[in-house]
Structure formats: structure tokens, C-alpha cells
N, C-alpha and C positions, 0 to 999 in steps of 0.2 A: 459439520466442520466449521461453517461460518456463522451459524446462528447461536446466540446466547441470550438467555432471558432471565438470569438470576443466579443465586447461589445454588449449590448442588441439591440441597434439600427441596428448594422451591422448584427446581427443574424436574426432580423425580416426581414430586406431587403433580406438577403440570402434565407430565407424561401419562401418569395413571389416570388423571381426569380426562385427558384427551382420548386415550384408548377406550375408556369406558363409554364416552360419548359417541365414538364412531365405530366401536366394535372391533378394534384391532389396530395393529401397527404394521401391517403387511403392505406390499406394493399396490395390491388391488384396492385396499382401503384408501391409500394416499391418492391414487388415481381418481377415485370417486370424489374425494374431497376437493381436488382441483376443479372438478366439474360443477359441484354444487355448494362447496364451502365458501365462507366469507372471512374477511379479516385475518386475524392471527392464525386461525385453523388452516386457512388456505396457505399462508406463509409457511407454517410448519410442514405441511404436505410438500410444498415446493422445495424446501431445503432437504427434506428427507429423500425425495426422489433424486435430487442432485447428488446427495451423498451416497446413494445406493450403488452408483456405478453400473447400474443395469444398462444393457444395450438400448432399451427403449427410452431411457432418460433423455437422450438428446432431443428426440422428436417431441417429447412432452414439455421440455424447457423452452424450445425455440419460440413458441407464440408469446412467451412472457418477456422476450427482449423488447417488445413494443408496448408493454403494459403501462397504463397511465399511473399505476401505483409504483412509486420509486423503489420501495423495498423488493417488490416482485421483480422489477427490471434488473436490479442489482444482483439479486440471488441467481437469476437465470444467467446473466452475463458472467458471473464469477465461476459458476460450474461449467458453463460452456467454454469459458476461457481456459479452464484446466484441460478441456478436451481439444483445445486448439481449433475450435469451430470458427471458421472465417466470418460467419454472420454476426458473431459477437464482437468482432474487432472494432467497428465504429462505435458501438455502444460503450465498450471499455474505454476508448479514447475520450468519449464525452464524460465518462465517470471521473476522469482525472481531475476535473474542475467542477463537476456538477454539484451545486449546493455549497461550494466552498465559501462563498461570500453571503450566503443566506442564513438568516436566523429563523429556522423553521420550527413550527410547533411540533414538539416530540410526539404528540398524539397522532400526527399524520404519518409517522414513519413506520409504524407497525411493530415497534418494540418499545419497552420502557426506556431503554438506553438512548433512544432517539438519535440525535445527531452524532453522539459519541460513537455509535456503531459505524457510521459512515467514515468518520475520521480515522477510526482504528483499522479500517479495511482499504483505505486509499493506497497504502504501500503495497498491498497485495495486488491491487489493480495494476500498478506499475510493474510488479514482478511478473504477472501474467503476460503483459504486453512484451516484456523482455524475452519471453519464451518464443516469440515469433522470430526473433533475431533479424528484424527488418529495420535497416537504418532509416527508412522513410518515417519511422515513428519518432525519431529524435526531436523534430520540431515540436510535436505535441508534448513530449516529456519535458523539454526545455521550457515551454510556455507554462506548464504546470508548476515547475520549480519556481519560476518568477512569481507566479500567482500565489503560491503557498507562502512565499516570503512576504509578499504584500499583505496577505491575510494575517500573518503573524504580527506584523507591525500595526495593523489596524486594531487588533484586539489587545495589544499591549501598551498602546500609547494613545493619548497622554496619560491615561490611567487604565489599568487592566479592565477589560470588558467582561463582566461576569455573564454566563459561566464559561465563556470561550477561552479565557486565559488558562483554565484548568486543562485545556487540550494542547498545551504547548509541547508536551512530549510527543504527541501524535504528529504535530506539524514538523518537528525536527526529524522524527523517524521517516516521515514521508519524504522530506527533502533529501535525506541521506539515501533512501531507496531509489529515488528518481535519478540521482547522479550516479549511483552504483550501476543502474541499468544502462544509462548513457555510456558509461565506461565499458560495460560488456559489449556494447554495440560499436565500440571503437571511435566514438565521436569526440575526439580530443579538443576540438574547437568549440564545444557546446557552451563552455563557461564564458567565452569572450563576450564582453559588453553586457553581461548580466548585472543588474543593479543589486549587488550583494555587498554587505560590509566586509572588510578584510577578514574578520574572524570567521564568518560563515564561508567566505571564499576559500580560506585555507582548508576548512573541513570538506567543502565540496570538491576541491582539487584532489585531496587524498582519497576520498570515496570514489571518485572517478577512476583514479589509478588502481584502486583495489578491485573495482569492477572489471577493469581490463585484465588484471592479473588472474582474477577468477576465471575469465573466459580463456585466456591464453596459456596459463600455467596450472589451472585447476586448483587454485588456492581455495580453502574453505575457512570460513570465519565463524567463530563462536563468541569471542570476546574481543572486539576490535581494539579497544584501548589496551587490554592486556597483551594481545599479540603484537601490536605495534611497539609496545615497550620492550618486549622480551624476545621476540623472534628475529634474530639477526639476519637470517636469509630473507625474510619478508622485507625488512627495512632496506636491505641492499637492493632488492628487486624494485622497491618503490623509488629509491634514489635513482636507479638506472633509468626507469621510465620517465621520471621527472627531467632527467638530463636529455634523453633521446627524443622525447615528444614535446618538451616545453623549453628546452635549452637552458635548464637550470643546472649550474655546475654542481658537482657532487657535494662539495662542502656546504653550499647553500641548500642543497636538497636535504641534508642532515638537519640543518636549522629549520627547514620547512616542516619536517616531520615533528621536531620538538615543539614548534609553534602549533601544529595540529593537535598534539597531545594536550597542550595547555588549553587551547580553545575548546576542544571537545569535552574535556573534563569540566570546564567552566559552564559550557552549554548544558551539560547533564545536571549540574548543580542547580541551574535556573529552573529546571523542570520540577 
């Protein structure tokens, strides 16, 4: 589910080579690889065991929460986070910012995609933490939001820092997911005193409200921009929350939504 190592043809070839080398793709084989394997083979076994959903997967993944190999630690925490394993909670919190400001050598990450893999999965870390529905997690999520914005500014100014500027979409999706989860947790004051520019603040405010509506009214989102433009009931609910929780009059709330649509579209074009 979380592991990706190339285009489909490359993946199929890698699987065939892997199976030939180890004699199969069953749970017993993957368990053996965890014990004696090294490098990418060990990572593949770890991801396969996590993906298997077998009852024994939890016990097999737990030791890797403290692995010195970052990819092993992340793989273990992501799957254990899906299981709502409490021992994964502090590791997941650390993952919100782990490596965010580092320019790591991709050769040390365990996959060819290197750092891109981590940036692509940070939003999932936030989402998994939201599954605990614990308001005590809000400070960590808020700090991660501020840190992600600072990282974005670092790589984009004064001139785009290659190759990190290519990850702008990941930074934006991560920030949106962080605020969405904060909204699900009902932390309406989380945006106060954050050092965000007005355009990003409008986006964050609406995502916070959308997160709240997801938790309180069961809204599901497939195309945020499209739904906010065309779903009258959603717009009315967003306007109501803006008025009730932030004291924004209904007429100004409508303008806030329009500003969000403009800023979100512009942000998407930048990516």
C-alpha cells in the first residue's frame, strides 16, 4: 500500500526476481527475510507483512518502530498507525517533521524515490494521527503546519532550491491535510498567531472548516475546488461555521469562500 519502486513493468520484474531469490512470496518467506535479509529485500518484506493484515503482523512490526533505518521505522509506524497501535503514536508525531529540513542522500532512504517518498507520505501521517481523535495532538499538528510553511519558503526563495522546489505540491497537500485534521479535532483556535501569508491563511481557514464539517456532518470530499464552487449546501454550511466559530458575518463569509477559491486555484497553478 505504501511502497512504490518504479513503473508497473519494473515493479513486476522486481517481484519476479525477488520471489526467485527467496523462494516465494508467502508470509513465512517474508518472516524469514526480516530475520536474515538486508537492505531493500528487508524493506519489501516489512511492507508486505504490514500490508498482509495478518494478526501476527503487529508483533512483527513493533520492533521496527525503533529501527535506526528511517524507512523501516516509517513503514512500521504507518502500518501500526492503521491498527491504532498506541506504541506507534510518539513515532508518528516525530514523523510529522522528521527530515523536513534535511537534504538527505537518497541512497540512504531505501528506495530510488528517496526523499520524495517521505514528502508524499507526510499527509498520511497526519491522517493516521487524526484517527486517534485526541485533541492533545493539536499542538504537534500545528507546529508541523508552521514548519512545513517555513520549509516551503526556504526552498522557494530567493531562488527555487533544486530539487526541493519540485515537491511544492507535496508541501501544499501536507499543509491542507494538517489543517483538515485540526478541524476534525475541533481546534478552531489553532490558526491564531501562525505566521502564514493571507492567501495561505484563507486556504487553511476553509480546510479547517471542511475538516470540522467532515467530523460533524459526515461530508466527503473528492474535488474540493469543484464542490466548493457548485455545492450550495456545503457553501452554506461553511458560511455558517465561519459565522458561529469565527464571528465572520454571512456576507463576509461568502467573500471568504470566493477568496479561498481564487487562492486555492492560484496555489494549484504554482505546483
